[in-house]
C-alpha positions in Angstrom: 99.4 122.2 147.4 97.5 122.0 144.1 96.6 118.5 142.9 95.7 117.0 139.6 94.4 113.6 138.6 94.8 112.1 135.1 92.3 109.4 134.2 93.3 107.1 131.4 90.3 105.4 129.7 89.2 104.3 126.3 86.0 106.1 127.0 88.0 109.4 126.8 88.4 108.7 123.0 84.7 108.1 122.5 82.7 110.5 120.4 79.6 109.8 122.5 78.7 112.3 125.2 77.2 109.6 127.4 80.6 107.8 127.5 82.3 111.0 128.7 79.6 111.5 131.3 80.0 107.9 132.5 83.8 108.3 133.1 83.1 111.7 134.9 80.7 109.8 137.2 83.1 107.0 137.9 85.9 109.4 138.7 83.7 111.4 141.1 82.6 108.1 142.8 86.3 107.1 143.1 87.2 110.5 144.7 84.2 110.2 147.1 85.3 106.6 148.1 88.9 107.6 148.8 88.1 111.1 150.3 90.3 113.1 147.9 89.1 115.8 145.5 91.9 117.1 143.2 91.8 120.6 141.9 92.0 119.5 138.3 91.0 116.3 136.4 92.1 115.4 132.9 90.7 112.5 130.9 93.2 110.9 128.6 92.4 108.2 126.0 95.8 106.4 126.2 96.8 103.7 123.6 96.1 100.2 122.6 99.1 98.0 122.0 97.8 94.7 120.6 101.2 92.9 121.0 101.0 93.4 124.8 97.5 91.9 125.1 96.4 88.3 125.2 93.9 87.1 122.6 91.1 87.5 125.1 92.2 91.0 126.2 92.6 92.0 122.6 89.0 90.8 121.8 87.6 92.7 124.8 89.5 95.9 124.1 88.6 95.9 120.4 84.9 95.2 121.3 84.9 98.2 123.5 86.5 100.3 120.8 84.0 99.1 118.2 81.1 99.9 120.6 82.4 103.4 121.2 83.2 104.1 117.5 86.9 104.4 118.2 89.0 103.8 115.1 91.5 100.9 115.3 94.9 101.1 113.6 95.5 98.0 111.5 99.1 97.9 112.7 97.9 96.9 116.2 99.3 100.1 117.7 96.4 102.5 118.2 97.6 105.8 119.7 94.6 107.6 121.1 96.2 110.2 123.3 95.9 113.8 122.3 99.4 114.7 123.3 99.0 118.4 122.5 96.0 118.6 124.8 97.8 116.7 127.5 100.9 118.9 127.2 98.6 122.0 127.4 96.9 120.6 130.6 100.3 119.9 132.2 101.7 123.3 131.3 98.5 125.1 132.5 98.6 123.1 135.8 102.3 123.6 136.5 102.6 127.2 135.4 101.5 128.7 138.8 103.9 126.2 140.5 106.8 127.6 138.5 105.8 131.2 139.2 104.8 131.9 135.6 
């Protein structure tokens, strides 16, 4: 059975190559620790919803965003997911399962 893993992380929205490399390393370490190696891995940036965060959480998340040069929406709802890319990943992964 083919398997896939979707990793949601602010680092996936970073423009810095070292951030992307760091999440790849963390994910590979996670797979090693649990003894599972999926066929496909997709990194997804997710979203930041300020209204769902405490003041301390908001400060921490916005600090990380600032350090990684990730733009912040002044509304407090920062959508970082590239939905078209995620849809393409899902379609590509599931196509063989559907016999396409």
